[in-house]
N, C-alpha and C positions, 0 to 999 in steps of 0.2 A: 483564486483558489488562496488560500495561508496554509504556514508552517503550522502541523498539531505538536503539540506538549508532549512528551510520554503520557502523563495524565491522559490528557483528551484520548490518546489513541488508549488506553484502557480504558476509557469510559464509555467512549465509539462499542468495543468489543462485549462491555457491561453488559449495557443496554437493549445491544441485541440477543445475546447471550438470556440475558434475565425477564428482560424487558418486552422480549419479543420485538424491537423496533424496527424498521424494515430501514433496509440498507439507504433506499433512495431519502428514507426521512433524514435518516443520521447523516444523508450527506450535504442536505440542506441545513440541518440545523449547526453543523460544522463547519460549513461553507467552504466545501470540499466537492472533486470528481465521487460519484458512483463508481466506477473504477478505484477507489484509495480507498472507501471504505471496503470494498470487495476484497481489498489485497490485506490489508493490515486484520480482516475475519480469517481469511484464510491462512497466514501467516501463524497469526495466533491459536488458531484449531490445532496447528502442528504440534504446539505444546503446552498441551492439557496439563501436565503434570508440575510446570513450571508454573503455568495460572495458576493451579491449586496453592502453591508454596506458596505464590505471591499474596494470595488472599489472605491464606494463614497470619501473613506475618505484617498485614497493615498497619497494628497498631504497634508498630516500628519504625522510624525512621530508617529513608536511604543512606545510607554513609557514604559522606563524603568523598575520600580518598578511594579510588580503583581497585576493585580486589584485585588477587596473584590471576596470574593470568593461565594458571593451572584450575584456579578456580572455576574461571568463566568459562575455559573449556569442557568441565564437568558440568556445567547449566546451560547450555548452549547447544548441546547434542537433543535436534526436534525429532530425531528417531527412534533412539533407542534410551530409553531412560531407566535405569537399576537404582535400587536401593543407594547406594554409593552415591548416585547423583543429588535425590533427594533429599539426602543426609545433610547437603551442603548445610551450613547457616543459611535460617531465610534470609537475612539482609543481603547476602552475595550475590542469593538468588534473586531478590530484587533485581538490584544492583545490574545481572544479565538482564533479567527481560529486560527493563529497559534499554539498556542498548540493543540489545533483540529490536524493539520498538524504532528507536532509532533509524537501524538500518534499513527496518521498513519502510520508513515515512521515505529517508532518502531513494529505496526503489520505485516508490508510489511517484515520487516525484519526478525523477527519472524516465520513469514511462509516461507521465502526462507529458515533460517534455517531446519525446518522442513520440506520440500521440497527434501533439498538436502539429509537428514537422509533418507528419504523414498527411494531417488533412487540409493542411498547404499545399502540398504536391500534388492533392488529389482535387484542390481547385485549380491550380496550375494548368494540369491535364485536360482538366474538364474545360474550362476556359479555351485553351488551342486544339481540341478538339471542335468544339463549336467555332471555332475559325475557320478550321479546315472545312470540315460541312458547308460552311455557308461558300468558299473555297470553290468545292468541290460543285456546289448548285449553280454557282457563277459560270463556268467552265462549260457545266452544260448547257446551258441557257444561252452563251455562244457559238457554241456549237449547231444549236438544233436553229441559229438566228441564220447561220452562213448556210 
């Protein structure tokens, strides 16, 4: 698995939304898990007005310095978007979206670590169960022989 750049996350969403590329295919193309692609799409779907502002600002470069905290706060509210939020300068919206995308990537990576740990635990428990079943069978055989 590789860490995705903000631009790759946006590209994943665009290909899924506009081109109809399947999540499984995107996962293969970007060498990430299907769960990562799914989470990126799910999170980005929650901020459609921010994405519209991002697309409208595509011809403008991302500002290098971080926007003011209150500006980020205005444009990172995924549930309720008002005219006040969408009136933020496009470069501020773009920067805020890129910050949110980075957060999504961090959440995806953390989830993948948890999934890996759970798979290892399942493997350990399955192995232990198999050993116990063998032991039970041996005990049964010993008791029937006596």
